[in-house]
C-alpha positions in Angstrom: -18.1 -22.3 13.3 -16.7 -23.7 16.3 -15.4 -21.8 19.0 -11.9 -22.7 18.0 -12.4 -21.4 14.3 -13.6 -18.3 16.0 -10.7 -17.6 18.0 -8.1 -18.7 14.9 -9.8 -16.0 13.2 -9.7 -13.4 15.7 -5.8 -14.1 16.1 -5.3 -14.0 12.2 -7.1 -10.6 12.0 -4.9 -9.1 15.0 -1.8 -10.5 13.1 -2.8 -9.2 10.1 -3.5 -5.4 11.5 -0.1 -5.6 13.0 1.3 -6.3 9.8 -0.6 -3.5 8.4 1.1 -0.6 10.3 -1.4 -0.1 13.1 -0.5 0.9 16.4 -1.1 -2.4 17.8 -3.2 -5.4 16.6 -6.3 -4.4 18.8 -6.1 -0.5 17.6 -8.1 1.0 15.0 -5.9 4.1 14.7 -3.8 3.8 11.8 -0.2 5.1 12.0 0.6 8.1 10.1 3.2 7.6 7.5 4.6 9.6 4.4 4.4 7.9 1.1 7.4 8.1 -0.7 5.4 7.8 -4.1 4.7 11.0 -5.8 2.2 12.0 -8.9 4.0 12.5 -12.3 2.5 13.3 -15.3 4.3 11.4 -18.5 5.6 14.0 -20.9 5.3 11.7 -24.0 1.7 10.5 -23.4 0.4 12.6 -20.7 -0.7 9.7 -18.5 -1.2 10.4 -14.6 0.9 7.7 -12.4 3.0 7.3 -9.1 6.5 6.5 -8.7 9.3 6.9 -6.4 11.8 7.5 -9.1 13.0 10.5 -11.0 11.5 10.1 -13.9 9.1 11.8 -16.8 8.0 9.1 -18.7 5.5 6.2 -17.7 6.3 2.8 -17.4 4.8 1.9 -21.0 6.8 5.3 -22.6 9.8 4.4 -20.8 9.8 0.6 -22.2 9.4 2.0 -25.9 12.7 4.0 -25.4 
């Protein structure tokens, strides 16, 4: 790899870290964010899944109805 390619890789990595919600592109501390997802057990098949909707059925069982 040339120096130019290495510099481009570092810039890409910093931009990616910034988009991932890190405090800054050079920091390794992740910003604590509350997830809007909650675990639900499907009342039809018993599968445990995560969703942000108010539902009691998994995607597959909800599609069947």
